py3Dmol code that shows the C-alpha trace and the ligand (Angstrom):
import py3Dmol

protein = """\
ATOM      1  CA  MET A   1     -36.988 285.129 169.530  1.00  0.00           C
ATOM      2  CA  ARG A   2     -35.182 282.226 167.871  1.00  0.00           C
ATOM      3  CA  PRO A   3     -37.333 280.254 165.376  1.00  0.00           C
ATOM      4  CA  GLY A   4     -38.168 276.690 166.444  1.00  0.00           C
ATOM      5  CA  PRO A   5     -36.653 273.486 165.097  1.00  0.00           C
ATOM      6  CA  VAL A   6     -37.412 272.443 161.526  1.00  0.00           C
ATOM      7  CA  LEU A   7     -37.677 269.106 159.819  1.00  0.00           C
ATOM      8  CA  ILE A   8     -34.675 268.330 157.620  1.00  0.00           C
ATOM      9  CA  GLU A   9     -33.798 265.447 155.340  1.00  0.00           C
ATOM     10  CA  PRO A  10     -30.778 263.894 157.055  1.00  0.00           C
ATOM     11  CA  GLU A  11     -29.265 262.333 153.916  1.00  0.00           C
ATOM     12  CA  ALA A  12     -29.254 265.708 152.169  1.00  0.00           C
ATOM     13  CA  HIS A  13     -27.560 267.311 155.194  1.00  0.00           C
ATOM     14  CA  ALA A  14     -25.145 264.463 155.894  1.00  0.00           C
ATOM     15  CA  PRO A  15     -21.925 266.535 155.756  1.00  0.00           C
ATOM     16  CA  ALA A  16     -23.278 269.154 158.200  1.00  0.00           C
ATOM     17  CA  LEU A  17     -24.752 266.551 160.550  1.00  0.00           C
ATOM     18  CA  VAL A  18     -21.577 264.477 160.592  1.00  0.00           C
ATOM     19  CA  ARG A  19     -19.632 267.674 161.353  1.00  0.00           C
ATOM     20  CA  LEU A  20     -22.027 268.530 164.187  1.00  0.00           C
ATOM     21  CA  TRP A  21     -21.679 265.034 165.658  1.00  0.00           C
ATOM     22  CA  ASN A  22     -17.893 264.975 165.389  1.00  0.00           C
ATOM     23  CA  ALA A  23     -17.472 268.383 167.027  1.00  0.00           C
ATOM     24  CA  SER A  24     -19.132 266.933 170.157  1.00  0.00           C
ATOM     25  CA  ALA A  25     -18.422 263.202 170.025  1.00  0.00           C
ATOM     26  CA  GLY A  26     -15.782 262.726 167.326  1.00  0.00           C
ATOM     27  CA  ILE A  27     -12.962 261.752 169.669  1.00  0.00           C
ATOM     28  CA  GLU A  28     -14.820 258.831 171.208  1.00  0.00           C
ATOM     29  CA  PHE A  29     -17.206 258.023 168.305  1.00  0.00           C
ATOM     30  CA  PRO A  30     -15.621 259.303 165.081  1.00  0.00           C
ATOM     31  CA  LEU A  31     -18.462 259.282 162.586  1.00  0.00           C
ATOM     32  CA  ASP A  32     -17.914 259.180 158.835  1.00  0.00           C
ATOM     33  CA  GLU A  33     -20.400 259.821 156.064  1.00  0.00           C
ATOM     34  CA  ARG A  34     -20.195 256.251 154.825  1.00  0.00           C
ATOM     35  CA  LEU A  35     -21.546 254.891 158.124  1.00  0.00           C
ATOM     36  CA  PHE A  36     -23.999 257.750 158.650  1.00  0.00           C
ATOM     37  CA  LEU A  37     -25.544 257.273 155.202  1.00  0.00           C
ATOM     38  CA  GLN A  38     -25.486 253.475 155.392  1.00  0.00           C
ATOM     39  CA  GLN A  39     -27.550 253.523 158.574  1.00  0.00           C
ATOM     40  CA  LEU A  40     -30.075 255.929 157.080  1.00  0.00           C
ATOM     41  CA  ARG A  41     -30.374 254.045 153.798  1.00  0.00           C
ATOM     42  CA  LEU A  42     -30.738 250.566 155.272  1.00  0.00           C
ATOM     43  CA  ASP A  43     -33.376 251.557 157.800  1.00  0.00           C
ATOM     44  CA  THR A  44     -37.088 251.517 157.021  1.00  0.00           C
ATOM     45  CA  ASP A  45     -38.576 252.736 160.310  1.00  0.00           C
ATOM     46  CA  PRO A  46     -40.538 255.986 159.990  1.00  0.00           C
ATOM     47  CA  ARG A  47     -38.224 258.793 161.105  1.00  0.00           C
ATOM     48  CA  CYS A  48     -37.870 262.529 161.506  1.00  0.00           C
ATOM     49  CA  CYS A  49     -34.739 264.601 161.788  1.00  0.00           C
ATOM     50  CA  PHE A  50     -35.398 267.837 163.657  1.00  0.00           C
ATOM     51  CA  ALA A  51     -32.790 270.591 163.560  1.00  0.00           C
ATOM     52  CA  PHE A  52     -32.003 274.174 164.377  1.00  0.00           C
ATOM     53  CA  VAL A  53     -30.649 275.811 161.227  1.00  0.00           C
ATOM     54  CA  GLU A  54     -28.790 279.108 161.707  1.00  0.00           C
ATOM     55  CA  PRO A  55     -29.189 282.088 159.328  1.00  0.00           C
ATOM     56  CA  ASP A  56     -25.862 281.155 157.671  1.00  0.00           C
ATOM     57  CA  GLY A  57     -27.207 277.678 156.933  1.00  0.00           C
ATOM     58  CA  SER A  58     -25.139 275.844 159.562  1.00  0.00           C
ATOM     59  CA  ILE A  59     -26.847 273.347 161.859  1.00  0.00           C
ATOM     60  CA  SER A  60     -26.486 274.151 165.548  1.00  0.00           C
ATOM     61  CA  ALA A  61     -28.523 271.270 166.955  1.00  0.00           C
ATOM     62  CA  ALA A  62     -30.211 268.151 165.631  1.00  0.00           C
ATOM     63  CA  ALA A  63     -31.903 264.934 166.684  1.00  0.00           C
ATOM     64  CA  LEU A  64     -32.881 261.813 164.765  1.00  0.00           C
ATOM     65  CA  VAL A  65     -36.124 260.256 165.955  1.00  0.00           C
ATOM     66  CA  LYS A  66     -37.698 256.973 164.832  1.00  0.00           C
ATOM     67  CA  ARG A  67     -40.896 255.021 165.393  1.00  0.00           C
ATOM     68  CA  ALA A  68     -40.493 251.236 165.681  1.00  0.00           C
ATOM     69  CA  SER A  69     -42.189 249.423 162.803  1.00  0.00           C
ATOM     70  CA  ARG A  70     -40.704 245.938 162.975  1.00  0.00           C
ATOM     71  CA  THR A  71     -42.081 243.132 165.103  1.00  0.00           C
ATOM     72  CA  GLY A  72     -40.432 242.337 168.419  1.00  0.00           C
ATOM     73  CA  PRO A  73     -39.901 238.855 169.875  1.00  0.00           C
ATOM     74  CA  SER A  74     -43.628 238.506 170.671  1.00  0.00           C
ATOM     75  CA  GLY A  75     -44.588 239.043 167.027  1.00  0.00           C
ATOM     76  CA  THR A  76     -46.189 242.457 167.604  1.00  0.00           C
ATOM     77  CA  VAL A  77     -44.730 245.875 166.828  1.00  0.00           C
ATOM     78  CA  PRO A  78     -43.741 247.567 170.101  1.00  0.00           C
ATOM     79  CA  ALA A  79     -45.140 251.054 170.828  1.00  0.00           C
ATOM     80  CA  THR A  80     -41.577 252.353 171.006  1.00  0.00           C
ATOM     81  CA  GLY A  81     -40.023 255.548 169.776  1.00  0.00           C
ATOM     82  CA  TYR A  82     -36.284 256.095 169.561  1.00  0.00           C
ATOM     83  CA  LEU A  83     -34.152 259.128 170.081  1.00  0.00           C
ATOM     84  CA  SER A  84     -31.389 257.733 167.916  1.00  0.00           C
ATOM     85  CA  TRP A  85     -29.042 260.613 168.713  1.00  0.00           C
ATOM     86  CA  LEU A  86     -29.130 264.212 169.871  1.00  0.00           C
ATOM     87  CA  VAL A  87     -26.408 266.824 169.534  1.00  0.00           C
ATOM     88  CA  VAL A  88     -26.312 270.528 170.382  1.00  0.00           C
ATOM     89  CA  ASP A  89     -23.242 272.439 169.274  1.00  0.00           C
ATOM     90  CA  ALA A  90     -21.170 273.513 172.297  1.00  0.00           C
ATOM     91  CA  ASP A  91     -21.695 277.221 171.553  1.00  0.00           C
ATOM     92  CA  HIS A  92     -25.474 276.848 171.670  1.00  0.00           C
ATOM     93  CA  ARG A  93     -25.977 274.817 174.831  1.00  0.00           C
ATOM     94  CA  ARG A  94     -28.145 275.719 177.837  1.00  0.00           C
ATOM     95  CA  GLN A  95     -30.530 277.725 175.645  1.00  0.00           C
ATOM     96  CA  GLY A  96     -33.269 275.095 175.597  1.00  0.00           C
ATOM     97  CA  LEU A  97     -32.467 273.732 172.114  1.00  0.00           C
ATOM     98  CA  ALA A  98     -32.342 270.086 173.143  1.00  0.00           C
ATOM     99  CA  THR A  99     -35.562 270.544 175.100  1.00  0.00           C
ATOM    100  CA  SER A 100     -37.279 271.948 171.989  1.00  0.00           C
ATOM    101  CA  LEU A 101     -35.990 269.081 169.838  1.00  0.00           C
ATOM    102  CA  LEU A 102     -37.230 266.539 172.339  1.00  0.00           C
ATOM    103  CA  ASN A 103     -40.629 268.230 172.562  1.00  0.00           C
ATOM    104  CA  LYS A 104     -40.945 267.951 168.779  1.00  0.00           C
ATOM    105  CA  ALA A 105     -39.945 264.300 168.978  1.00  0.00           C
ATOM    106  CA  ARG A 106     -42.504 263.583 171.692  1.00  0.00           C
ATOM    107  CA  THR A 107     -45.329 265.244 169.742  1.00  0.00           C
ATOM    108  CA  TRP A 108     -44.499 263.351 166.555  1.00  0.00           C
ATOM    109  CA  LEU A 109     -44.117 260.007 168.332  1.00  0.00           C
ATOM    110  CA  SER A 110     -47.330 260.477 170.303  1.00  0.00           C
ATOM    111  CA  SER A 111     -49.171 261.097 167.032  1.00  0.00           C
ATOM    112  CA  LEU A 112     -47.871 257.670 165.945  1.00  0.00           C
ATOM    113  CA  LYS A 113     -49.129 256.089 169.192  1.00  0.00           C
ATOM    114  CA  ALA A 114     -45.703 255.402 170.662  1.00  0.00           C
ATOM    115  CA  THR A 115     -45.828 255.151 174.448  1.00  0.00           C
ATOM    116  CA  SER A 116     -42.149 255.015 175.352  1.00  0.00           C
ATOM    117  CA  LEU A 117     -38.972 256.645 174.128  1.00  0.00           C
ATOM    118  CA  ARG A 118     -35.598 254.930 174.164  1.00  0.00           C
ATOM    119  CA  PHE A 119     -32.262 256.650 173.724  1.00  0.00           C
ATOM    120  CA  GLY A 120     -30.266 254.807 171.027  1.00  0.00           C
ATOM    121  CA  SER A 121     -30.761 251.052 170.427  1.00  0.00           C
ATOM    122  CA  ASP A 122     -32.831 251.738 167.310  1.00  0.00           C
ATOM    123  CA  HIS A 123     -32.518 249.523 164.249  1.00  0.00           C
ATOM    124  CA  TYR A 124     -29.409 250.642 162.354  1.00  0.00           C
ATOM    125  CA  HIS A 125     -28.355 252.438 165.507  1.00  0.00           C
ATOM    126  CA  LEU A 126     -25.175 254.317 166.137  1.00  0.00           C
ATOM    127  CA  LEU A 127     -25.371 253.879 169.923  1.00  0.00           C
ATOM    128  CA  PRO A 128     -26.896 251.013 171.936  1.00  0.00           C
ATOM    129  CA  GLY A 129     -27.622 253.393 174.831  1.00  0.00           C
ATOM    130  CA  ARG A 130     -26.328 256.550 176.476  1.00  0.00           C
ATOM    131  CA  PRO A 131     -22.548 256.591 176.150  1.00  0.00           C
ATOM    132  CA  MET A 132     -20.966 256.580 179.618  1.00  0.00           C
ATOM    133  CA  GLU A 133     -17.915 258.562 178.539  1.00  0.00           C
ATOM    134  CA  GLN A 134     -16.189 261.282 180.512  1.00  0.00           C
ATOM    135  CA  GLY A 135     -16.345 264.845 179.255  1.00  0.00           C
ATOM    136  CA  ALA A 136     -18.695 267.807 179.500  1.00  0.00           C
ATOM    137  CA  GLY A 137     -20.954 266.875 176.562  1.00  0.00           C
ATOM    138  CA  TYR A 138     -21.595 263.340 177.855  1.00  0.00           C
ATOM    139  CA  LYS A 139     -22.191 264.560 181.409  1.00  0.00           C
ATOM    140  CA  ALA A 140     -24.622 267.134 179.996  1.00  0.00           C
ATOM    141  CA  LEU A 141     -26.416 264.375 178.103  1.00  0.00           C
ATOM    142  CA  GLU A 142     -26.766 262.339 181.295  1.00  0.00           C
ATOM    143  CA  ALA A 143     -28.152 265.362 183.184  1.00  0.00           C
ATOM    144  CA  PHE A 144     -30.459 266.304 180.318  1.00  0.00           C
ATOM    145  CA  LEU A 145     -31.934 262.805 179.948  1.00  0.00           C
ATOM    146  CA  GLY A 146     -32.359 262.562 183.729  1.00  0.00           C
ATOM    147  CA  LYS A 147     -34.259 265.853 183.756  1.00  0.00           C
ATOM    148  CA  GLN A 148     -36.435 264.538 180.922  1.00  0.00           C
ATOM    149  CA  GLY A 149     -37.488 261.505 182.955  1.00  0.00           C
ATOM    150  CA  PHE A 150     -35.264 258.868 181.371  1.00  0.00           C
ATOM    151  CA  VAL A 151     -34.505 255.922 183.652  1.00  0.00           C
ATOM    152  CA  GLY A 152     -31.403 253.822 183.071  1.00  0.00           C
ATOM    153  CA  GLU A 153     -31.095 250.037 182.918  1.00  0.00           C
ATOM    154  CA  ALA A 154     -28.165 247.630 183.376  1.00  0.00           C
ATOM    155  CA  GLU A 155     -25.019 248.662 181.515  1.00  0.00           C
ATOM    156  CA  GLU A 156     -24.020 247.216 178.157  1.00  0.00           C
ATOM    157  CA  TYR A 157     -20.514 247.110 176.738  1.00  0.00           C
ATOM    158  CA  ASP A 158     -18.409 247.123 173.622  1.00  0.00           C
ATOM    159  CA  LEU A 159     -15.505 244.751 174.263  1.00  0.00           C
ATOM    160  CA  MET A 160     -12.129 244.907 172.568  1.00  0.00           C
ATOM    161  CA  ALA A 161      -9.211 242.526 172.045  1.00  0.00           C
ATOM    162  CA  ASN A 162      -6.096 242.510 169.959  1.00  0.00           C
ATOM    163  CA  LEU A 163      -6.000 239.244 168.034  1.00  0.00           C
ATOM    164  CA  ALA A 164      -2.314 239.682 167.287  1.00  0.00           C
ATOM    165  CA  THR A 165      -1.413 239.549 170.978  1.00  0.00           C
ATOM    166  CA  SER A 166      -4.241 237.582 172.664  1.00  0.00           C
ATOM    167  CA  ALA A 167      -3.614 233.866 172.371  1.00  0.00           C
ATOM    168  CA  GLY A 168      -7.237 232.860 172.996  1.00  0.00           C
ATOM    169  CA  PRO A 169      -8.328 229.284 173.690  1.00  0.00           C
ATOM    170  CA  ALA A 170      -7.521 226.285 171.477  1.00  0.00           C
ATOM    171  CA  VAL A 171      -9.452 226.112 168.245  1.00  0.00           C
ATOM    172  CA  GLU A 172     -11.315 222.855 168.880  1.00  0.00           C
ATOM    173  CA  PRO A 173     -14.467 223.547 170.923  1.00  0.00           C
ATOM    174  CA  ALA A 174     -14.806 221.564 174.122  1.00  0.00           C
ATOM    175  CA  GLY A 175     -17.711 219.143 174.316  1.00  0.00           C
ATOM    176  CA  THR A 176     -18.906 219.133 170.723  1.00  0.00           C
ATOM    177  CA  ASN A 177     -16.884 216.053 169.669  1.00  0.00           C
ATOM    178  CA  GLY A 178     -16.591 217.118 166.070  1.00  0.00           C
ATOM    179  CA  ARG A 179     -20.375 216.922 165.598  1.00  0.00           C
ATOM    180  CA  PHE A 180     -20.566 220.514 164.349  1.00  0.00           C
ATOM    181  CA  VAL A 181     -18.764 222.202 161.495  1.00  0.00           C
ATOM    182  CA  TYR A 182     -18.366 225.909 160.957  1.00  0.00           C
ATOM    183  CA  GLN A 183     -18.929 227.319 157.508  1.00  0.00           C
ATOM    184  CA  PRO A 184     -19.794 230.655 155.938  1.00  0.00           C
ATOM    185  CA  PHE A 185     -23.305 231.379 154.766  1.00  0.00           C
ATOM    186  CA  SER A 186     -24.183 230.321 151.243  1.00  0.00           C
ATOM    187  CA  PRO A 187     -27.380 231.078 149.315  1.00  0.00           C
ATOM    188  CA  ASP A 188     -28.514 227.443 149.474  1.00  0.00           C
ATOM    189  CA  LYS A 189     -28.680 227.819 153.263  1.00  0.00           C
ATOM    190  CA  GLN A 190     -30.844 230.959 153.160  1.00  0.00           C
ATOM    191  CA  THR A 191     -34.175 229.269 153.962  1.00  0.00           C
ATOM    192  CA  ALA A 192     -32.622 227.197 156.757  1.00  0.00           C
ATOM    193  CA  VAL A 193     -30.882 230.235 158.256  1.00  0.00           C
ATOM    194  CA  ILE A 194     -34.009 232.370 158.265  1.00  0.00           C
ATOM    195  CA  GLU A 195     -36.064 229.549 159.755  1.00  0.00           C
ATOM    196  CA  PHE A 196     -33.374 229.027 162.429  1.00  0.00           C
ATOM    197  CA  MET A 197     -33.389 232.741 163.230  1.00  0.00           C
ATOM    198  CA  HIS A 198     -37.194 232.905 163.487  1.00  0.00           C
ATOM    199  CA  ARG A 199     -37.262 229.905 165.808  1.00  0.00           C
ATOM    200  CA  ASN A 200     -34.426 230.954 168.091  1.00  0.00           C
ATOM    201  CA  PHE A 201     -34.112 234.716 167.814  1.00  0.00           C
ATOM    202  CA  PRO A 202     -37.452 236.194 166.742  1.00  0.00           C
ATOM    203  CA  GLY A 203     -37.476 239.981 166.453  1.00  0.00           C
ATOM    204  CA  ARG A 204     -34.431 242.132 165.950  1.00  0.00           C
ATOM    205  CA  TRP A 205     -31.749 239.561 165.104  1.00  0.00           C
ATOM    206  CA  THR A 206     -34.034 237.871 162.590  1.00  0.00           C
ATOM    207  CA  HIS A 207     -34.915 241.175 160.906  1.00  0.00           C
ATOM    208  CA  GLU A 208     -31.239 242.135 160.794  1.00  0.00           C
ATOM    209  CA  ALA A 209     -30.222 238.855 159.156  1.00  0.00           C
ATOM    210  CA  VAL A 210     -33.049 238.909 156.600  1.00  0.00           C
ATOM    211  CA  GLU A 211     -32.358 242.548 155.732  1.00  0.00           C
ATOM    212  CA  ALA A 212     -28.591 242.036 155.548  1.00  0.00           C
ATOM    213  CA  ILE A 213     -28.970 239.150 153.091  1.00  0.00           C
ATOM    214  CA  ALA A 214     -31.311 241.292 150.964  1.00  0.00           C
ATOM    215  CA  ALA A 215     -28.888 244.242 151.153  1.00  0.00           C
ATOM    216  CA  GLY A 216     -26.002 242.252 149.720  1.00  0.00           C
ATOM    217  CA  MET A 217     -24.204 241.026 152.815  1.00  0.00           C
ATOM    218  CA  ARG A 218     -20.931 239.282 151.965  1.00  0.00           C
ATOM    219  CA  PRO A 219     -21.568 235.552 152.608  1.00  0.00           C
ATOM    220  CA  ALA A 220     -18.259 235.291 154.490  1.00  0.00           C
ATOM    221  CA  ASP A 221     -19.605 237.812 157.022  1.00  0.00           C
ATOM    222  CA  LEU A 222     -22.168 235.349 158.369  1.00  0.00           C
ATOM    223  CA  MET A 223     -20.556 232.291 159.936  1.00  0.00           C
ATOM    224  CA  LEU A 224     -22.742 229.272 160.664  1.00  0.00           C
ATOM    225  CA  ALA A 225     -22.420 226.270 162.948  1.00  0.00           C
ATOM    226  CA  VAL A 226     -23.946 223.290 161.158  1.00  0.00           C
ATOM    227  CA  ASP A 227     -24.911 219.964 162.740  1.00  0.00           C
ATOM    228  CA  THR A 228     -23.269 217.190 160.717  1.00  0.00           C
ATOM    229  CA  ALA A 229     -25.912 214.742 161.976  1.00  0.00           C
ATOM    230  CA  ASP A 230     -28.723 216.313 159.937  1.00  0.00           C
ATOM    231  CA  GLY A 231     -27.291 219.400 158.220  1.00  0.00           C
ATOM    232  CA  ALA A 232     -29.351 221.705 160.469  1.00  0.00           C
ATOM    233  CA  VAL A 233     -28.166 225.224 161.261  1.00  0.00           C
ATOM    234  CA  ALA A 234     -27.190 225.202 164.946  1.00  0.00           C
ATOM    235  CA  GLY A 235     -25.663 228.656 165.399  1.00  0.00           C
ATOM    236  CA  PHE A 236     -24.758 231.899 163.678  1.00  0.00           C
ATOM    237  CA  SER A 237     -22.322 234.749 164.079  1.00  0.00           C
ATOM    238  CA  ARG A 238     -22.063 238.006 162.155  1.00  0.00           C
ATOM    239  CA  ILE A 239     -18.435 239.030 161.558  1.00  0.00           C
ATOM    240  CA  TYR A 240     -16.776 242.029 159.940  1.00  0.00           C
ATOM    241  CA  ASP A 241     -13.436 243.252 158.755  1.00  0.00           C
ATOM    242  CA  GLY A 242     -12.249 246.464 157.130  1.00  0.00           C
ATOM    243  CA  SER A 243     -13.457 245.378 153.690  1.00  0.00           C
ATOM    244  CA  SER A 244     -16.958 244.213 154.677  1.00  0.00           C
ATOM    245  CA  PRO A 245     -19.419 245.861 152.288  1.00  0.00           C
ATOM    246  CA  ILE A 246     -21.892 246.461 155.132  1.00  0.00           C
ATOM    247  CA  LEU A 247     -20.343 248.009 158.244  1.00  0.00           C
ATOM    248  CA  GLY A 248     -21.486 246.253 161.417  1.00  0.00           C
ATOM    249  CA  PRO A 249     -21.422 247.782 164.897  1.00  0.00           C
ATOM    250  CA  GLY A 250     -18.075 246.194 165.773  1.00  0.00           C
ATOM    251  CA  VAL A 251     -16.383 248.313 163.101  1.00  0.00           C
ATOM    252  CA  TYR A 252     -18.439 251.521 163.439  1.00  0.00           C
ATOM    253  CA  TRP A 253     -15.573 253.268 165.239  1.00  0.00           C
ATOM    254  CA  ARG A 254     -12.867 251.590 163.144  1.00  0.00           C
ATOM    255  CA  SER A 255     -10.765 254.719 162.800  1.00  0.00           C
ATOM    256  CA  LEU A 256      -9.884 254.188 166.491  1.00  0.00           C
ATOM    257  CA  MET A 257      -8.902 250.578 165.836  1.00  0.00           C
ATOM    258  CA  GLY A 258      -5.757 250.790 163.739  1.00  0.00           C
ATOM    259  CA  SER A 259      -5.299 249.624 160.181  1.00  0.00           C
ATOM    260  CA  ASN A 260      -6.784 246.109 160.531  1.00  0.00           C
ATOM    261  CA  PRO A 261     -10.089 246.424 162.388  1.00  0.00           C
ATOM    262  CA  GLY A 262     -12.607 243.645 162.876  1.00  0.00           C
ATOM    263  CA  GLY A 263     -15.914 243.066 164.571  1.00  0.00           C
ATOM    264  CA  LEU A 264     -18.206 240.304 165.752  1.00  0.00           C
ATOM    265  CA  GLY A 265     -21.813 240.183 166.812  1.00  0.00           C
ATOM    266  CA  PRO A 266     -24.436 239.119 167.306  1.00  0.00           C
ATOM    267  CA  ILE A 267     -23.694 235.432 167.879  1.00  0.00           C
ATOM    268  CA  GLY A 268     -26.288 232.862 168.885  1.00  0.00           C
ATOM    269  CA  ILE A 269     -26.774 229.132 169.306  1.00  0.00           C
ATOM    270  CA  ASP A 270     -29.930 227.034 168.877  1.00  0.00           C
ATOM    271  CA  ALA A 271     -31.756 226.948 172.235  1.00  0.00           C
ATOM    272  CA  SER A 272     -31.679 223.135 172.331  1.00  0.00           C
ATOM    273  CA  LYS A 273     -27.911 223.002 171.722  1.00  0.00           C
ATOM    274  CA  ARG A 274     -26.638 225.443 174.321  1.00  0.00           C
ATOM    275  CA  GLY A 275     -24.394 224.605 177.245  1.00  0.00           C
ATOM    276  CA  ALA A 276     -22.203 222.127 175.340  1.00  0.00           C
ATOM    277  CA  GLY A 277     -19.357 224.398 174.226  1.00  0.00           C
ATOM    278  CA  LEU A 278     -20.795 225.178 170.811  1.00  0.00           C
ATOM    279  CA  GLY A 279     -20.965 228.937 171.456  1.00  0.00           C
ATOM    280  CA  GLN A 280     -17.315 229.076 172.516  1.00  0.00           C
ATOM    281  CA  GLY A 281     -16.437 226.849 169.565  1.00  0.00           C
ATOM    282  CA  LEU A 282     -18.143 229.126 167.062  1.00  0.00           C
ATOM    283  CA  LEU A 283     -16.643 232.208 168.698  1.00  0.00           C
ATOM    284  CA  VAL A 284     -13.121 230.781 168.589  1.00  0.00           C
ATOM    285  CA  HIS A 285     -13.598 229.703 164.988  1.00  0.00           C
ATOM    286  CA  CYS A 286     -14.700 233.248 164.062  1.00  0.00           C
ATOM    287  CA  LEU A 287     -11.686 234.749 165.822  1.00  0.00           C
ATOM    288  CA  HIS A 288      -9.385 232.444 163.842  1.00  0.00           C
ATOM    289  CA  GLU A 289     -11.191 233.381 160.652  1.00  0.00           C
ATOM    290  CA  LEU A 290     -10.746 237.091 161.379  1.00  0.00           C
ATOM    291  CA  ARG A 291      -7.088 236.548 162.314  1.00  0.00           C
ATOM    292  CA  THR A 292      -6.636 234.788 158.958  1.00  0.00           C
ATOM    293  CA  ARG A 293      -8.107 237.852 157.256  1.00  0.00           C
ATOM    294  CA  GLY A 294      -5.430 239.979 158.905  1.00  0.00           C
ATOM    295  CA  VAL A 295      -7.583 241.530 161.629  1.00  0.00           C
ATOM    296  CA  ASP A 296      -5.759 242.578 164.763  1.00  0.00           C
ATOM    297  CA  THR A 297      -7.874 244.967 166.848  1.00  0.00           C
ATOM    298  CA  MET A 298     -11.451 243.826 167.081  1.00  0.00           C
ATOM    299  CA  VAL A 299     -14.628 244.736 168.910  1.00  0.00           C
ATOM    300  CA  ILE A 300     -17.626 242.748 170.067  1.00  0.00           C
ATOM    301  CA  ASP A 301     -20.451 245.251 170.390  1.00  0.00           C
ATOM    302  CA  TRP A 302     -23.437 245.700 172.696  1.00  0.00           C
ATOM    303  CA  THR A 303     -23.110 242.857 175.152  1.00  0.00           C
ATOM    304  CA  ASP A 304     -23.117 242.173 178.885  1.00  0.00           C
ATOM    305  CA  LEU A 305     -21.345 238.808 178.538  1.00  0.00           C
ATOM    306  CA  ILE A 306     -17.994 239.972 179.836  1.00  0.00           C
ATOM    307  CA  ASN A 307     -16.982 236.535 181.153  1.00  0.00           C
ATOM    308  CA  PHE A 308     -17.974 234.616 178.017  1.00  0.00           C
ATOM    309  CA  TYR A 309     -15.872 236.849 175.776  1.00  0.00           C
ATOM    310  CA  GLY A 310     -13.239 237.433 178.458  1.00  0.00           C
ATOM    311  CA  LYS A 311     -12.091 233.827 177.916  1.00  0.00           C
ATOM    312  CA  SER A 312     -10.871 234.966 174.500  1.00  0.00           C
ATOM    313  CA  GLY A 313      -9.079 238.023 175.869  1.00  0.00           C
ATOM    314  CA  PHE A 314     -11.824 240.659 175.413  1.00  0.00           C
ATOM    315  CA  LYS A 315     -11.966 243.576 177.815  1.00  0.00           C
ATOM    316  CA  VAL A 316     -14.442 246.429 178.278  1.00  0.00           C
ATOM    317  CA  TRP A 317     -13.782 249.231 175.775  1.00  0.00           C
ATOM    318  CA  LYS A 318     -16.966 251.345 175.859  1.00  0.00           C
ATOM    319  CA  ARG A 319     -19.862 251.450 178.321  1.00  0.00           C
ATOM    320  CA  TYR A 320     -23.471 252.392 177.614  1.00  0.00           C
ATOM    321  CA  GLU A 321     -26.553 252.837 179.739  1.00  0.00           C
ATOM    322  CA  PRO A 322     -29.754 251.755 177.966  1.00  0.00           C
ATOM    323  CA  THR A 323     -32.307 254.322 179.068  1.00  0.00           C
ATOM    324  CA  SER A 324     -35.947 255.148 178.337  1.00  0.00           C
ATOM    325  CA  ALA A 325     -38.765 257.464 179.325  1.00  0.00           C
ATOM    326  CA  PRO A 326     -42.541 257.228 179.056  1.00  0.00           C
ATOM    327  CA  LEU A 327     -44.107 259.419 176.390  1.00  0.00           C
TER     328      LEU A 327
END
"""
ligand_1 = """\
48
COA
C -26.976 267.076 176.192
C -27.217 268.205 175.241
C -27.952 267.650 174.027
C -28.079 269.272 175.939
O -28.396 270.310 175.008
P -28.893 271.756 175.488
O -29.564 272.421 174.344
O -27.765 272.463 176.138
O -29.993 271.367 176.594
P -31.128 272.311 177.187
O -30.700 273.731 177.162
O -32.411 271.998 176.502
O -31.134 271.780 178.697
C -32.316 271.397 179.376
C -31.957 270.931 180.773
O -31.111 269.797 180.756
C -30.187 269.861 181.869
N -28.809 270.051 181.398
C -28.411 270.282 180.143
N -27.060 270.409 180.121
C -26.625 270.280 181.391
C -25.353 270.321 182.011
N -24.244 270.568 181.298
N -25.277 270.110 183.326
C -26.388 269.910 184.060
N -27.622 269.860 183.529
C -27.737 270.051 182.211
C -30.590 271.096 182.665
O -31.561 270.659 183.601
C -31.195 271.968 181.582
O -32.096 272.931 182.101
P -31.513 274.354 182.603
O -30.583 274.886 181.557
O -32.762 275.185 182.758
O -30.816 274.079 183.887
C -25.876 268.877 174.807
O -25.119 269.166 175.963
C -25.055 268.026 173.903
O -25.237 268.054 172.692
N -24.123 267.209 174.450
C -23.342 266.324 173.610
C -24.202 265.126 173.254
C -23.477 264.147 172.371
O -22.312 263.862 172.518
N -24.229 263.618 171.382
C -23.673 262.637 170.469
C -24.146 261.294 170.839
S -25.899 261.203 170.988
"""
view = py3Dmol.view(width=600, height=400)
view.addModel(protein, "pdb")
view.setStyle({"model": 0}, {"cartoon": {"style": "trace"}})
view.addModel(ligand_1, "xyz")
view.setStyle({"model": 1}, {"stick": {}})
view.zoomTo()
view.show()
């Protein structure tokens, strides 16, 4: 009988794990070691990587599993576990390997009092949900998760536009009457930005911003809308190009995006200042900024706001189904 899955240290096995991923998903989601290691090194959630290691040392199947440890919007840590990703090499499928990996994950997560398991959407994720791609491996994943009791939610999208060919709307935002200016983050704004994030976007987006600043985010990769009336931060947008020191989700799959890739997201406006064109204004400003940096193909990740971004020429590129199961 085949020995069961073992615990491996994913950083130490990065080349083999990236190879395993790319053999199954490399056409649609070409993973490179830089991104794989970045996501592991920036994350602090407790995690386990379970794998089947063959006698020759190759890895035939693996899964990365995490237990949420950061507070959600309510201020408490959710009892959530994540199946960040799961891959079984094509030659080893339908032998129960994925089932064994998931059983290990469930046991570990239950010992940490998690009550639900989400596919993807973890902090420092690679996927916001189950990829809705064509192809045998993705169809197998859908069938497997269905059999395991996962239930899907409303679709999310990565949107793409080519800045070189999409004209986009005029630069001046409608309705804001010059009251707001757009400027990159600077250290003197750090306290104001974090306070703005806590007030308007408690939970994930706040943690991401705080952690990115601590990890050495390039100031130009966080664009702010500032109210000239009182200097208050009124909006934020994370942006990326090919030379961003921290890769954001919009440029994860940059090898599919030509030589000048860019990304944007998340973007958010102060709750009391919405509905006046400020969001569109900040978005359009960011697109001009990225165009100035030479970006042509760019992606806005993990959103359902097709109409909002559609005004700037963005169209659906990739589709995901957020999905979860009770533990
Ligand atoms: C989905 C996947 C993990 C399943 O791995 P596996 O080891 O073959 O799965 P199991 O043998 O444990 O399958 C358990 C059950 O899931 C279902 N299932 C798995 N593959 C299936 C398929 N191709 N069609 C229909 N049902 C399937 C079946 O109910 C199966 O039970 P059965 O074999 O007794 O009928 C594998 O196909 C895979 O790695 N796909 C690619 C995933 C990918 O791209 N990952 C990268 C992003 S996360």
